[in-house]
N, CA and C atoms as an extended XYZ file, in Angstrom:
300
Properties=species:S:1:pos:R:3:atomname:S:1:resname:S:1:resid:I:1 pbc="F F F"
N        91.612       73.813     -103.674 N   MET     1
C        92.325       74.034     -102.616 CA  MET     1
C        93.405       73.702     -103.014 C   MET     1
N        94.320       73.573     -104.039 N   GLU     2
C        95.703       73.414     -103.920 CA  GLU     2
C        96.337       74.597     -104.419 C   GLU     2
N        95.429       75.901     -104.867 N   MET     3
C        95.981       77.137     -104.873 CA  MET     3
C        96.017       77.644     -103.528 C   MET     3
N        95.186       77.465     -102.878 N   HIS     4
C        94.769       77.910     -101.395 CA  HIS     4
C        96.593       77.319     -100.508 C   HIS     4
N        97.296       76.373     -101.243 N   ASN     5
C        98.071       75.564     -100.309 CA  ASN     5
C        99.655       76.423     -100.822 C   ASN     5
N        99.606       77.041     -102.102 N   ASN     6
C       100.365       77.579     -102.770 CA  ASN     6
C       100.563       79.024     -102.186 C   ASN     6
N        99.784       79.507     -101.991 N   LYS     7
C        99.059       80.942     -101.679 CA  LYS     7
C       100.219       80.839     -100.306 C   LYS     7
N        99.345       79.457      -99.407 N   SER     8
C       100.062       79.714      -98.146 CA  SER     8
C       101.246       79.418      -97.902 C   SER     8
N       101.796       78.581      -98.793 N   ARG     9
C       103.227       78.692      -98.618 CA  ARG     9
C       104.086       79.785      -99.289 C   ARG     9
N       103.630       80.540      -99.953 N   VAL    10
C       104.110       81.865     -100.820 CA  VAL    10
C       104.174       82.601      -99.317 C   VAL    10
N       103.135       82.814      -98.600 N   HIS    11
C       103.334       83.976      -97.539 CA  HIS    11
C       104.040       83.356      -96.435 C   HIS    11
N       103.896       81.859      -96.059 N   GLN    12
C       105.018       81.660      -95.329 CA  GLN    12
C       106.486       82.096      -95.489 C   GLN    12
N       107.148       81.505      -96.613 N   VAL    13
C       108.477       82.282      -96.848 CA  VAL    13
C       108.591       83.435      -96.989 C   VAL    13
N       107.363       84.094      -97.046 N   LEU    14
C       107.616       85.676      -97.104 CA  LEU    14
C       107.814       86.138      -95.754 C   LEU    14
N       107.256       86.008      -94.674 N   SER    15
C       106.684       85.621      -93.422 CA  SER    15
C       108.130       85.285      -92.826 C   SER    15
N       108.457       84.615      -93.157 N   GLY    16
C       110.223       84.014      -92.640 CA  GLY    16
C       110.926       85.078      -93.208 C   GLY    16
N       111.291       85.263      -94.152 N   GLY    17
C       111.817       85.645      -94.786 CA  GLY    17
C       111.895       87.603      -94.163 C   GLY    17
N       111.133       87.837      -94.087 N   LEU    18
C       110.821       89.338      -92.989 CA  LEU    18
C       111.238       89.644      -91.913 C   LEU    18
N       110.978       88.021      -91.166 N   PHE    19
C       111.641       88.001      -89.799 CA  PHE    19
C       113.232       87.882      -89.479 C   PHE    19
N       113.557       86.930      -90.496 N   GLY    20
C       114.808       87.110      -90.627 CA  GLY    20
C       115.577       88.321      -90.927 C   GLY    20
N       114.943       89.239      -91.769 N   ASP    21
C       115.904       90.332      -92.161 CA  ASP    21
C       115.803       91.478      -91.192 C   ASP    21
N       114.748       91.232      -90.160 N   HIS    22
C       114.644       92.115      -88.779 CA  HIS    22
C       115.844       91.595      -87.795 C   HIS    22
N       115.624       90.588      -87.754 N   CYS    23
C       116.699       89.804      -86.433 CA  CYS    23
C       118.176       89.373      -87.025 C   CYS    23
N       118.277       89.482      -88.348 N   SER    24
C       119.886       89.089      -88.598 CA  SER    24
C       120.823       90.359      -88.460 C   SER    24
N       122.115       90.072      -87.773 N   PRO    25
C       122.818       91.260      -87.732 CA  PRO    25
C       123.614       90.809      -89.004 C   PRO    25
N       123.648       89.874      -90.172 N   ILE    26
C       123.919       90.718      -91.496 CA  ILE    26
C       122.923       91.093      -92.404 C   ILE    26
N       121.851       91.372      -92.258 N   SER    27
C       120.993       91.827      -93.106 CA  SER    27
C       121.313       93.030      -93.448 C   SER    27
N       121.227       93.148      -94.695 N   ASP    28
C       121.770       94.833      -95.232 CA  ASP    28
C       120.338       96.082      -94.786 C   ASP    28
N       119.243       95.296      -94.928 N   THR    29
C       118.547       96.700      -94.196 CA  THR    29
C       118.702       96.942      -92.785 C   THR    29
N       119.255       96.100      -91.844 N   THR    30
C       119.575       95.959      -90.759 CA  THR    30
C       120.512       96.841      -90.474 C   THR    30
N       121.739       96.580      -91.110 N   ILE    31
C       122.990       97.390      -91.304 CA  ILE    31
C       122.896       98.625      -91.725 C   ILE    31
N       122.277       98.606      -92.771 N   LEU    32
C       121.570      100.260      -93.167 CA  LEU    32
C       120.752      100.988      -92.202 C   LEU    32
N       120.074      100.327      -91.340 N   SER    33
C       118.802      101.275      -90.430 CA  SER    33
C       119.756      101.212      -89.141 C   SER    33
N       120.892      100.552      -88.693 N   SER    34
C       121.526      101.235      -87.729 CA  SER    34
C       122.404      102.334      -87.985 C   SER    34
N       123.040      102.045      -89.358 N   THR    35
C       123.989      103.548      -89.851 CA  THR    35
C       123.265      104.587      -89.864 C   THR    35
N       122.110      104.358      -90.478 N   GLY    36
C       121.322      105.578      -90.455 CA  GLY    36
C       120.735      106.429      -89.505 C   GLY    36
N       120.729      105.390      -88.543 N   ALA    37
C       120.066      105.974      -87.300 CA  ALA    37
C       121.174      106.586      -85.981 C   ALA    37
N       122.260      106.030      -87.003 N   GLU    38
C       123.729      106.169      -85.761 CA  GLU    38
C       123.708      105.594      -84.396 C   GLU    38
N       123.294      104.409      -84.672 N   CYS    39
C       122.898      103.522      -83.430 CA  CYS    39
C       124.010      102.628      -83.651 C   CYS    39
N       124.396      102.091      -82.789 N   ASP    40
C       125.307      100.489      -82.294 CA  ASP    40
C       124.354       99.710      -83.172 C   ASP    40
N       124.744       98.537      -83.915 N   LEU    41
C       124.326       97.543      -84.338 CA  LEU    41
C       123.570       96.449      -83.659 C   LEU    41
N       124.262       95.784      -82.592 N   VAL    42
C       123.554       95.066      -81.699 CA  VAL    42
C       122.629       95.687      -81.227 C   VAL    42
N       122.658       97.012      -80.469 N   GLU    43
C       121.356       97.808      -79.880 CA  GLU    43
C       119.986       97.876      -81.195 C   GLU    43
N       120.303       98.506      -82.207 N   HIS    44
C       119.414       98.012      -82.952 CA  HIS    44
C       118.482       96.829      -83.067 C   HIS    44
N       119.620       95.901      -83.204 N   ILE    45
C       118.673       94.233      -83.104 CA  ILE    45
C       117.805       94.073      -82.017 C   ILE    45
N       119.039       94.503      -80.953 N   ARG    46
C       117.758       94.392      -79.614 CA  ARG    46
C       116.766       94.809      -79.489 C   ARG    46
N       116.323       96.075      -80.166 N   THR    47
C       115.358       97.121      -80.177 CA  THR    47
C       113.835       96.454      -80.958 C   THR    47
N       115.092       95.437      -82.015 N   GLN    48
C       114.146       94.893      -83.029 CA  GLN    48
C       113.243       93.836      -82.842 C   GLN    48
N       114.008       92.975      -81.727 N   LEU    49
C       113.812       91.424      -81.336 CA  LEU    49
C       112.717       91.217      -81.087 C   LEU    49
N       111.789       91.998      -80.066 N   PRO    50
C       110.601       92.109      -79.109 CA  PRO    50
C       109.665       91.947      -80.302 C   PRO    50
N       109.716       93.578      -81.233 N   TYR    51
C       108.452       92.930      -82.614 CA  TYR    51
C       108.656       92.292      -83.186 C   TYR    51
N       109.599       91.779      -83.745 N   ALA    52
C       110.042       91.120      -84.764 CA  ALA    52
C       109.565       89.304      -84.046 C   ALA    52
N       109.456       88.711      -83.048 N   VAL    53
C       109.623       87.371      -82.326 CA  VAL    53
C       107.620       87.943      -81.952 C   VAL    53
N       107.234       88.966      -81.182 N   VAL    54
C       105.723       88.663      -81.250 CA  VAL    54
C       105.288       88.429      -82.681 C   VAL    54
N       105.531       89.272      -83.987 N   ASN    55
C       104.853       88.993      -84.820 CA  ASN    55
C       105.268       87.591      -85.479 C   ASN    55
N       106.507       87.205      -85.125 N   GLY    56
C       106.546       85.886      -85.676 CA  GLY    56
C       106.005       84.680      -85.413 C   GLY    56
N       105.746       85.004      -83.754 N   ILE    57
C       105.062       83.920      -82.838 CA  ILE    57
C       103.371       83.698      -83.515 C   ILE    57
N       103.153       85.090      -84.025 N   ILE    58
C       101.408       85.261      -84.082 CA  ILE    58
C       101.142       84.489      -85.457 C   ILE    58
N       102.478       84.753      -86.674 N   ALA    59
C       102.193       84.510      -87.844 CA  ALA    59
C       102.683       82.720      -87.509 C   ALA    59
N       103.223       82.206      -87.017 N   PHE    60
C       103.193       80.920      -86.860 CA  PHE    60
C       102.115       80.237      -86.082 C   PHE    60
N       101.454       81.031      -84.925 N   VAL    61
C       100.178       79.988      -84.837 CA  VAL    61
C        99.232       80.386      -85.281 C   VAL    61
N        98.907       81.471      -86.516 N   ALA    62
C        97.991       81.545      -87.395 CA  ALA    62
C        98.194       80.420      -88.446 C   ALA    62
N        99.651       80.125      -89.041 N   TYR    63
C        99.565       79.062      -90.188 CA  TYR    63
C        99.175       78.040      -89.463 C   TYR    63
N        99.499       77.842      -88.388 N   ILE    64
C        99.151       76.453      -87.550 CA  ILE    64
C        97.706       75.983      -87.503 C   ILE    64
N        96.822       77.361      -86.926 N   ILE    65
C        95.688       76.770      -87.197 CA  ILE    65
C        94.833       77.192      -88.532 C   ILE    65
N        95.331       77.937      -89.306 N   ALA    66
C        94.977       78.006      -91.039 CA  ALA    66
C        95.198       76.757      -91.629 C   ALA    66
N        96.392       75.949      -91.149 N   GLY    67
C        96.807       74.397      -91.765 CA  GLY    67
C        95.317       73.343      -90.859 C   GLY    67
N        95.247       73.469      -89.779 N   VAL    68
C        94.382       72.917      -89.509 CA  VAL    68
C        92.871       73.025      -90.185 C   VAL    68
N        92.151       74.782      -89.840 N   THR    69
C        91.219       74.764      -90.304 CA  THR    69
C        90.820       74.943      -91.728 C   THR    69
N        92.336       75.648      -92.527 N   LYS    70
C        91.670       75.239      -93.857 CA  LYS    70
C        91.030       76.670      -94.451 C   LYS    70
N        90.949       77.923      -93.180 N   SER    71
C        90.248       78.526      -93.609 CA  SER    71
C        90.808       80.074      -93.635 C   SER    71
N        90.551       80.938      -94.658 N   PRO    72
C        91.300       82.232      -94.576 CA  PRO    72
C        90.475       83.210      -93.462 C   PRO    72
N        89.787       83.163      -92.628 N   ALA    73
C        89.137       83.764      -91.599 CA  ALA    73
C        90.329       83.726      -90.398 C   ALA    73
N        91.322       83.216      -90.364 N   VAL    74
C        92.076       83.011      -89.528 CA  VAL    74
C        93.360       84.829      -89.636 C   VAL    74
N        93.112       84.975      -90.806 N   LEU    75
C        93.739       86.287      -90.730 CA  LEU    75
C        93.500       87.435      -89.880 C   LEU    75
N        91.859       87.132      -89.744 N   LEU    76
C        91.000       88.191      -88.366 CA  LEU    76
C        91.561       87.868      -87.345 C   LEU    76
N        92.134       86.724      -87.128 N   PHE    77
C        92.714       86.054      -85.733 CA  PHE    77
C        94.001       87.004      -85.345 C   PHE    77
N        94.951       86.946      -86.781 N   ALA    78
C        96.178       87.191      -86.788 CA  ALA    78
C        96.267       88.971      -86.860 C   ALA    78
N        95.495       89.105      -87.430 N   VAL    79
C        95.253       91.003      -87.723 CA  VAL    79
C        95.021       91.340      -85.982 C   VAL    79
N        93.803       90.840      -85.638 N   ALA    80
C        93.186       91.349      -84.192 CA  ALA    80
C        94.371       90.939      -83.013 C   ALA    80
N        95.624       90.120      -83.003 N   ALA    81
C        95.950       89.488      -82.093 CA  ALA    81
C        97.284       90.862      -82.321 C   ALA    81
N        97.550       90.792      -83.599 N   LEU    82
C        98.739       91.977      -83.455 CA  LEU    82
C        98.001       93.302      -83.180 C   LEU    82
N        96.491       94.135      -83.542 N   VAL    83
C        96.838       94.909      -82.817 CA  VAL    83
C        96.692       95.066      -81.588 C   VAL    83
N        96.098       93.783      -81.094 N   ALA    84
C        96.109       93.946      -79.378 CA  ALA    84
C        97.609       93.958      -78.798 C   ALA    84
N        98.680       93.305      -79.540 N   VAL    85
C        99.739       93.383      -78.671 CA  VAL    85
C       100.114       94.805      -79.117 C   VAL    85
N       100.281       95.402      -80.088 N   MET    86
C       100.643       96.731      -80.253 CA  MET    86
C       100.096       97.816      -79.438 C   MET    86
N        99.140       97.490      -79.362 N   ILE    87
C        98.009       97.959      -77.961 CA  ILE    87
C        99.135       98.320      -76.813 C   ILE    87
N        99.138       96.923      -76.267 N   VAL    88
C        99.721       96.757      -75.286 CA  VAL    88
C       101.156       97.405      -75.162 C   VAL    88
N       101.643       96.837      -75.922 N   PHE    89
C       103.209       97.906      -76.167 CA  PHE    89
C       103.248       99.002      -75.972 C   PHE    89
N       102.432       99.896      -76.510 N   ASN    90
C       102.546      101.298      -76.725 CA  ASN    90
C       101.758      101.874      -75.122 C   ASN    90
N       101.280      100.788      -73.879 N   ARG    91
C       101.095      101.210      -72.788 CA  ARG    91
C       101.902      100.774      -71.778 C   ARG    91
N       103.248      100.121      -72.315 N   LEU    92
C       104.523       99.840      -71.423 CA  LEU    92
C       105.476      100.668      -71.709 C   LEU    92
N       105.757      101.001      -70.236 N   PRO    93
C       106.551      102.234      -70.230 CA  PRO    93
C       108.052      101.860      -70.645 C   PRO    93
N       108.685      103.114      -71.255 N   ASP    94
C       109.728      102.501      -72.261 CA  ASP    94
C       110.936      102.669      -71.458 C   ASP    94
N       111.546      101.145      -71.257 N   LYS    95
C       112.601      101.003      -70.568 CA  LYS    95
C       114.461      100.836      -71.433 C   LYS    95
N       114.059      100.869      -72.707 N   ILE    96
C       115.270      100.586      -73.238 CA  ILE    96
C       115.986      102.043      -73.412 C   ILE    96
N       117.520      101.360      -72.676 N   GLY    97
C       118.560      102.716      -72.418 CA  GLY    97
C       118.621      102.754      -71.212 C   GLY    97
N       117.666      102.267      -70.321 N   LYS    98
C       117.617      103.103      -69.000 CA  LYS    98
C       117.985      101.330      -68.419 C   LYS    98
N       119.120      101.276      -68.260 N   ARG    99
C       119.772       99.875      -67.154 CA  ARG    99
C       120.373      100.350      -66.498 C   ARG    99
N       120.392       99.373      -64.894 N   ALA   100
C       120.399       99.992      -63.916 CA  ALA   100
C       122.245       99.867      -63.897 C   ALA   100
C-alpha cells in the first residue's frame, strides 16, 4: 500500500510540473515553442491554456478519486475523459485568431 502512495506522489508531482511547463510564460519550452513558431509568447500561452487546464482538471479529479478509492482503475476514467474532451475539442469550430 505504501508503494502505491509513493507512485501516486510521483505522478502528482510530474503532472503538476507538466501543467506549469505548459502554462508558464517563463518556461523554456514555452519560450522556445513560441519562438520556433514565430508566434507571440502571450498568444502561444493563450492557445495552450485550454488544453492544459482541461488536462489539469481531469488529473486533479482523478487523483481525488484515486485517493478515496485507492484503485488504479481510475486511470481508465482519466483516459476516457481525456479522449472524450479531445473529441469535443476537435469538433468545435476554430475561433482562435478570429476576434471581432
